[in-house]
N, C-alpha and C positions, 0 to 999 in steps of 0.2 A: 478662603472661605470659612477653615476653622478658625483663625484669627478672629473677624469680624465677628456680630451681633447676628444670629443667637448661636453663632458655634455650631451648625452643622455640621455633621460629619461625614468623610468620603471615603469609599472602597475605592482604589485602584485595580485598573485589571491592565496590565503591560505585561510582555515577555521579559524572561527574567533578563534575557540579554541587554534589556534595556537597562533595567538597575543598575549592571555591571559595567555598560558606559559612563552611567549619569555620576557611580562613585569614582571612576578614573578622572571624566572630564570637569566633574560642576563638585565638587568637593566642599563649599560652602551650602550648596542646595540639598545634597547628601544629607549634612550634619544636619540641614532643620530638617528634614524629612525622617531622621533618626526621631529628634525629640518627640514630634509628632504619634509618631509609632509607640512611642513607648509611655505615651501618655494617653492612647489607647482614644485620638481622636481622628486618627486615619486608620484604613487597614488595609494591606496587601492582600487581594485574595486570588486564588488559582496559581500563580506563579509559575505555570510551565513556562519550557524554554524556550517556545516560539509561537506560541499560541495556535498551535495545527487544529487542522479538522480532524479532531484525532477518531472517527468512526474511520475514516480511510486510513489507516495504516495500521501496524500490527500491534498484539498487546503489551511485548515488548517495548514499542516506539512511547506506547501509552505510559506505562511505567517509568522510563528512562526520563519521558518530558516532565513529568511530575516531580520526581528523584533529586535528577540532574537539577532543574531549574531552583526547588530547592536548596540544593546544594550551594549552587550559584548567588542565590539572593542570600543566605545565610552570611558569605563572605564577603559581601558589598555593603550588606545593612545592617549584619548583624543580628537579624530578626528569623524567629523559626515563624511559617506561613500556615496559619493555623484553617484557614477556611480555603473553602473552593468554589470556584464560580466564574466560568470563564465569558463574556461577550462572544465569542467564536462557538461557532461548532464542538462540543467536549462532553461527550452524554453518552453511552454507553452502559449493557447490564452489569456491565464486572467491575465500575469504576469504585460500588462501595469498598470489594475486596481492596482493589490498590489504593485507594484512599485511606483504609486502617492502617494499610503496613506502612506508610509514609508518615504517618502521625499526624494525619489531616483529623481534624474535631468536628467540622463543622461544613456543611457544605447546601447548596439552594439549584432547583432546579429552574432561577429567572435567568435563564440563558435568554439574548436577546436575538433576536435573527435578522440579520442583518441580510448581506450579500447572498449567503445561501440558508435556507431552513435547517434549524437544529432541531425545531419540531417538538420540545418538551412537552410532554402532555400536562396539561392543566386539571389541578385537582381541588377541590371546595374544602381544602384544609390550611393550616397555618403552619403549621410543622408535623415532621409527621419521623419516623423510622424508616429512612429507606434502607433495604435490604439488597444485600448481591445474590450473583447464583450460588454461591458455601455458605450464605445463609448470615454472613456477617453484616452487622448492619450501621449505618454512620446516621446521625442526627441531621435532617433537612427539612429545607425553610421551601415550602411547595410554590410551585408556578400557581397564582390563583387568580380572579377575576380582578384584582385592584393592580395585577401588574398590567404593563403598556403604556404609562406614563410617561413618554419618555421623548414630551417636547419642553418640558421643565417646570419649575415654578411660577412661570411666566402666562403657562395656558392654565385655563381651567382645569383641576386634575379630576379626573373619574368619579374620584370619592366624594367629590363635592356634590354631586351632579345628585339627583332624586332615584335615579339606578344605582350609582354607587353606595349611597348612603343603604341603599335596603342591604347590598352587599357586605359592608361594613357590618350592617345587624348582624346579619349569618352568622359571618364569620368570628365576630364578639361572642358567641354563644358558646365558640371552642376556647377560646383565650384572646390573647393579644395579638391583633392583625400585625401587619405588616407589610408599608408602601415601597416598593423600590423603582428607581424609574434610572436608565442609563441615558448618559450623553457624551457624546464623542467632540470632547474641547478641542480645538486647533483645525476646525472646518472652519471657522468666523475667518471674520477679517481678523487680521494679527494687529491693528491698531485697535482693534476694541475688542479684547478679550475679553470670553463671557464669563470667566470667573470673578472679575471686576464689580460686575454685575447683580450675579449670584447673591450675595449677603440680603443687601437692601431687599431681594422679592422673598427670600427667606423670613427675612425679618415680617414682612408685612402677610404673608401665610403663615408664620408662627401667632400672630396677633388675634387672627379669627378663626383658628384652630389648636385645639386643646392634643399638642405633639411632642413628642420624644425624637430626638434626635438618635439615631444608632448606628452603628456597623453590621456587619453581617456576623461577627464573632458577638458582638454586645447584646445582640436578640436573642441569638439561640441563645447566650449564657444564661440570658434573665429570664426568658420566654419559654425555653425550649422541653420545659418540662410538662408543659400542655402535652405534648406529643402521645396519642394513645395508640395510633395504627401505626402496625408495621407493613410494608409495601414492597413488594417484587414489583418492577417495571421490566416485562420484555421487551424485545424488540421494536416489537411491534407497534409498541407502545408510542414510539417516536415517529412523529409523519416528518422524516428528513426528508430534504433534497438538497442535495450537495453538488457541487461545478464539476459534474462529469460532462465529459465531450468537450471542453471548451480549451482545452491547452493544456492544462496542468494534468492532462492523465500521462502525459509522455512521461514528465517530470515524476509521479508518482511510480511508472513502470519500472523508471529507471532507479527511482530509490529501494526499490525493493529490491532487485538485483544487487545492489549496494549491502543493503542491509544483511543478504545472507553472507556478501563479501564478511564485512565486521566481524558475523556471530561465527562464521568459521576462523576469522583471524584469532578473535578470543579463545575460542575452543585450542585451537592449537600454541597459539602464544603460553597459557596457563599448561599447556602438557610438556611443551620444548622447556620450559620454565624450568616446571618439577623434576626436567632430568637434567638441568643444571645450566642450562644457558640463561641470558637475562632477560628477563622481561619487558616488553615494549606498553604497557599497561598505561603510560603517560599519552605516547602517541597514540593510542587507542581510544582515548577519551576526548582527545581533540578529533581524532575524524569520526566519534561518534553525536558531537557540538554540532558538527558540519551537517551531518547527515539530520539532526535535529532540527536547525536552521532551515536546511529546506522544504520542511516539515511546514514551517508556516503558513498561514491560512492565505494569504497574501499571493503565494507563489504558488499556490496547487488553484487557485481562485483565479486572478486578473492575471495568467500569464503573458499576455500580451499587451497589457497596460502600461503605462508609464502616468504613475502618479494620476491615477484616472482620466487619464489619456487626453486632459484641458488643461493641465496644470504645470508649469517648472517646477524642476526640484528644486527644494530651498537650497542656497547658497552655503558651502562651508560645514556642507555632512562631516559628520565625525567617520561615517564607514560609506566612503565614496565608490558606489559600482557606475557612474558616467553615464547616468538617468539612463542605466537600461532598464528594458522590462523586468518584470517581476521573475517572470520564468528565468530569463538567463542571469538572474543574479542567482534562482534556486538551484541552476546547471553548475555555476561558479562553485557552490558549495558541495554537490555530490562530486565534483572533480578533485574537489580538495579530500573530501570524505574518502574515496575509492582511490586516491593517489596514497594514502596514510594506510587504508588497508590492506592495501595488495602488497605494498614492502615488507609489514607484518607479516601477514599470509606467508607470502613466501620465503621470508627469513626462518620463520618457525617448521615450515614444510619440510622446507635444506635440512634444517639443525635435525629433525627427527629421521627422517629421510639417511641423513651420513652413518647413523647409527643402528641403522639395520645390516642384518648379516645381508650379503649380495646373492640370488638364486645361483643356481651351477646349471651346467647346460647348456652356455649361453655364450657369444663373445663380445654382446654390445652393452649400451648403459643401465644400470638398475633404472625401474620406473616404480615407484611408491605408489599407490592408488590408495588417500585419504578419501572416507567416509565421514561427512562434518554432522551426519544425522546420529539417533543413537538406537539406530535398529540396525541389524545385521539386512543387506540389500544387494541386488544383480543390479550392475547400471551398465553404462557406455562412459571408455575413460578414453583421456586424448593426451599426446605426448606433447602437443606443439611443436615446433619444429628445432630438431634435433640435428646438430651438423656432424658430419663423419669428419676424421683428421687420420692421418695416416690409414686407415684402414680400407683395401680397396674392397668394393661389394657390388655387387648387383639390386642383390634384393634384400627384402628385410620382411621377419616376422614377430610375433610375441610367444613369448612361454611363460608359465607361469612359477611360483615359489618349487614345482615339483621335476618344471622342466619340462613340461609338457605345451605341446604349442595350444593356443587359446584362436576364437576365431577373430581379426582384424580386417581392418577399412584404409587403403593406405588416401589420406587426404589428398598432400601435396606430398613431391619430390621434385629435386632438382640433381640431373647430373653434373659431371664435371668434362674439362675437355676430354679426357681419355674413356668417356662412357659411365667412369663408375658414379654411384652415390654419393653425391654431396649434401644433400639436405631432405630429410625423411618428417614428415608428419602424419601421425597413425593412431588412429583410434580403433581400439580393440573391446573387448566383453571382459567387465571386470563380473567376478562371481564371486556373492557371498561375504563381501568385503565386510566386516565388524564394524560395529557402530562405534562412534567416536574412535576410530582407528583404521586400520592399515592393512592392507596387503602387497607383497611385492611382485613385482614383473621385470625380465632384462628383452631387449631387444636383441633380436640376432640376426648377423648379417652374413650371405653365403654367395658365391660366385653363380649357383644355379636357383633357376626358377623356381620360386614356391607358392603354394596357394595356401588360401585359409582355410581352416577347417570347415566341413560344411555345416551350414546352421538352421534352422526352421522358418526361417523366411525366404519365401518364395515370391516372384513376380511375374506374371504374367501380363506382358505389352499388350500385345494384341485383343486383351477381354477388361483390362485397366483394371484387373485382379491382384491385390496382394493380400498377404496369410504371416504370420505367426502361430506358436502354439498357442497363443490365445484368443486371437479373434481373426476375422477373413473381413476382408472390406472390396468395394466395387467401387472405382471413381467413373465420373462422366466425363465422357469425352470430350463433351462439349462443354463444358463450366470447367472441368478440372477438379470437382468437388465430389462427396463421399454421397453416392445414393444408392448402399449398403454396408452396415456394419452387423457383420452377427457375431456374436458371445459363440463361440463354437463349445462350448461344454453343457450349452443347454440348447444350442441352435434358435436361439430367440434374434431376431432382427429389430434392430436400436432404431434405424432412422427411416423415415418416411420416402421414399423417392415417389410420391403420387402429388406432391405439394411441392416441392422444389427439392435440389441438390442442396446439401449444408456442406458451410455456410453458403447464404446467399447474400450478396450485399444490396441495399436498398434505399432510397433517399430520395427527397426534392433538393434540388438548389433553386438559392434564393435568385428570382429572376428579375429584383429590385436591382441587385449587385450591376455595379457601373462600369464591370470589367467582362460584360458576358460576349460570348461568341457572338458573331452577325448572326448565325443560326443556331442559336443556343441548346443542348440539351434540355427539356423540359422534365425527366423525372433521371434515376437511375435503378435498375433491377438487374443484376446478372443473371437472375434465372430467367431471362428474358432475349439474352445477348452471348454470342459465341467470346468463347475466348482462344487465344493458341495454347497450347500446351505442351511441357517438355521434360521427360523422366530428368532429373538431375541427378539421382541415385538409383541404382536397380540389386541391392545389397551388396555382401553377405549380412550388413548389420544395420544398415538404414536404406529405406524407399522412400524416394521422395519425389511427386510429381507438381511439377508449378505449372500455374497456368495464371495468363495478365488477360483481363479484358480492358479496352480503351477505349472512353469516348473522347468527345472532340476537348474536353477541358477535365476530365477525371481520369485516373487509372486506376485499377482494383487487382491486387496482383494474390495470393492464396500459396501456399505448398502445404501440400498434405504430406506428411509422414509418418509410417510403420516401422518401431523399432524391432529388432531382434528380442528382447529381452520384457516389453512392457505388452499389457494389455490399453495402453494408450492411444490414442490415436493423435497426434500432435498436429496444430493447423496453426501457421505463421499467416497473418493478415495482415497486409501494409495497403494503404490510401494514400496518391499523390494526388491531389486538385488544385485549380486556379479559381474556383470557384466555391463557395462556401453552403452551407445546406440552408433550407429555409428557417427565419426568424421565428420562434413561439410568440403569442402574443403576452406582453406583460401587463398584468390588470394593475391600476394605483401606482404605475412607475416599480414593481418590483417585481422579480423573476415567481413563474409561477409554478403551482406545486405540481404539475406535471408535466413531464417532456414530453412534447408529442413531436417535432421537427427535429430533422436532424439527420446524420449517416447510419443506415445501422447496420450488423451482421445480426441473420436471420437462423434459427437451428430450428429442424425441423422431427423432433422424435417420433418414433412409430406407434405409442400408446397415448391413451390421453393421462396428462399431468392431474394426479390429485392432492399431490401434496409439494410444497418446495420447501429443500432446509437451504438454509445462508449462515456463513458464518460473520462473524466481529470480533472485536479484539478480544482474544482470549475465551469465545464460547462461540457455539452452535445452537440454532433453535428452528424449528419449525415455522414458516411464515404465513400469514391466510393471505397475503396480500398481494394482487396479481400485476403489480411494479413495485421492485423492491432494488437492491443494492444486496450485494454479498464483497464482503473482504479479500476472499480467495476464491472461493467457489459458489454455484447455485447448482443443489443437485434437484434435478427435475424427477420425481417419484412417480411410476404408474402403482397399478394395481400387485403385481409382480415383478416388476422391474423399474431401474432408474438409470440416469444418462447424469452422470456428474459432470460438469463442466467447472474447469478449473479454467483461472483465468489470471490476468497480467495485470495486478495492480485493483483497487477498488473499480466494482464496475454497476452498472443499472442497466436492467432486466425490467421487459415489458412482455405479459401476455397478450399475443395477437389474437382476435377473432373465431381464427381457426385453429388454434390449439397452438400454434408454432409459437416461438418463444425467440424476442427481438434483442440484441444487445447493443447498447449506445457507444458507436465508434468515434462520433463527431457532431458539434453542436456550438453554434455563434449566436453571441449577444451583445460585443461588444459595440455592434452597430446602435442597439437601442441607447444606448449612454452616450455615446458620442460620435463623431464624424469618421469615424475610424472602423475597418474590418477587420478584429483579430480573429484570426481561426487557426487553427494546426494545419495548414497546406501538406505536411505529410503527419503520418501518425501509424503506429505501429503498435499491434495485439498478438498476445499468444495464449493458443488454446490447447488445452488437453482432454479430449473425450472420453470417458470411462463408461462402460458397459457393466451394470453391477445387478444383483439381484436383489432380493429384500431383507437377505442378509450383513447390508452394509451398516454400520455404524457412523457415530460423530468421530471414533478417534481414525477410524478408517479414513474419512473423508477428509480427514484433518492432516493425517498421514500422507494421502495422496497428494494435497498442496503441500506440503512442507519439502516434499522428494520433486515436486515441479520448480522450487525452488533453488534446491541446495544441490547441485552436480557434483560429481566427483572430483576431486582434486588431486593433481598429478606433481610429483618432484621427481626431475631426471640429475641422476648423477651420476659418476665413475662407479663401477661396479667395487666394494670395499668390503672391508671384513668388521663385522659392528658387534654390539652387545645387545643388541633388540632381535627378536626373533624375525622371522620373515613374516611373520601374521601375527598382528594383536591389536585388542579391543583396551580402553584405554577406560573408559564409562560403562557400567551396565545398570541399565534403567527396567526398572519391574513396577507394576504388572504392563503388559502389553499397551494396554489405551493410555498409560502415564507418558507424556509426552516432554521434552528438555524445551524448556524455552529458551535461557541461559547458561552458558558454561562458561565462569571467567575465573581469572585469579584471585 
């Protein structure tokens, strides 16, 4: 297209990984591309590492998608990426600050809504200064009414119509308008590629119109001075509809856990390195690249698709994944990231633990508890399997660094043939562990029976009531879920039992599914069905009630847990189904802007919700929407109380007509595009419910969500004499509302 008259210019949007493969496998083509880039006839825009749907991942992932992507492109092609515009969803209020720090000078909001809606706001402007939450700005091309000409120059462009000419006239009053359109090359007949016919059509177009061909950078360099307005766009300004519930949720839930592992691995690798060990920075860089790859939009959008469901994979692929589904490819990269992250983390924790002076007053191994968060906190720590050798004992307990016994709960144990302990796995209460630091404990083995110290956690099995120092909950013996959630200091109730016990599972199966039972269920509602219940744990550290609802083709399980140390009520929800939910209508063959059908979990606050606070990458805002998504939480706030719903993976919520809230668990849409039914027959979600008063602020919300992901870590080693104290913090972060995003060598 560049070589032929009229020399139309092209902006290319691919993931950085693709350019890396290009440099490795196609050096001649790569050299040609470098020439066009140097002559400003072609521009690479965005340059993220894997074209993620960035709103669905952490702020740190947003940063690394851009920084790592640019680094890979710099090495592959020798160019600096100066402009940012992704075809796929990559837009949120914190981008201006991130782009500024990454050296990006030019950007555009002219994203294309492809399979999921990016929902960029349309503005009657040519250019403006896009402002981030911190006040920094970046020059930006607006998405205006001239956008949307994505059929190519063979179609009559909108701005050539009478209505379009009127829009051009309006924008000409502000300066020089710019029209852009997206085209996805490669979908057409491979024997008749579109790029061969574009030059002739552009030439015909140029003869009839006074047109100048520009790249995004070229346009903003030349005409960016016409920007007069500085605009901040809050999260509500984007009308996003992303791929919740269609399978990629489970990829994202897994990715979020693994990202927490990589952050902890980076932090303690940096500290171990500072103490004299060899850093594994290169291994962590590879792990992060695998994590970023698993954030690709296709792996989170089309988990059950193989090349759109109706195409064979091309032969001779550079990276062969055996024609697996997108989700399987994503899990492959996540597994690789976890393997490298865990190996690095375990080595760093072991290195630091071996330098810690051992606690006295016990005869077992040392257990060093690490806190990856940047503030002091109390939580549960678990040893994992500890094997006893040449140490006859019948029982075990846990002591802290002063020799005092701490509350514990034996998870598992095995005896040898003589009846002595051969293996133990113990959970114990670790109090006030320093931020980005550790505290040390020891296991104590005895021949005599030993009881855990008493705790504030009490269980009344007959009444299905559990309480600790912070809250008192009551569970429904019919459904196994919450009918009461009282915050003890205020005495206020946070759950409405009049509507249903929380959470309740509901949804309608697809009655057109060809594999329905002979007498199928027509709807699912756990509030009207009896569950089988079983107490799995009754203290002293955790109390857990399991409930299972069983229908003909679907099983729904919950586990409600209250721990001794926390005001959070934790809920594990699992769904196993042989029938997908009913599918939504798709107007004009596209995904709809609202989600109605699906399988849902419903929450019933006892108060009227007057506001909702939700987070997105590196930000928290109040939303006015009754249908919304939250990256890690949605805080349902009333007049003088609130219920913070922390969840695993970016989630979609809607407000129901009775004032309750539903969280989407599963939906199906593959059948609309192909003859296949692609749906997650198994889905697993974790929630934490935190009751609070009007004093909760955004930092406290974000901190609670961080604690949900960042569990205590342990290193078990023989007791020895080291040069580090029994308890230490390596990093101090002040003031309290400042949260650590990353800490690395």
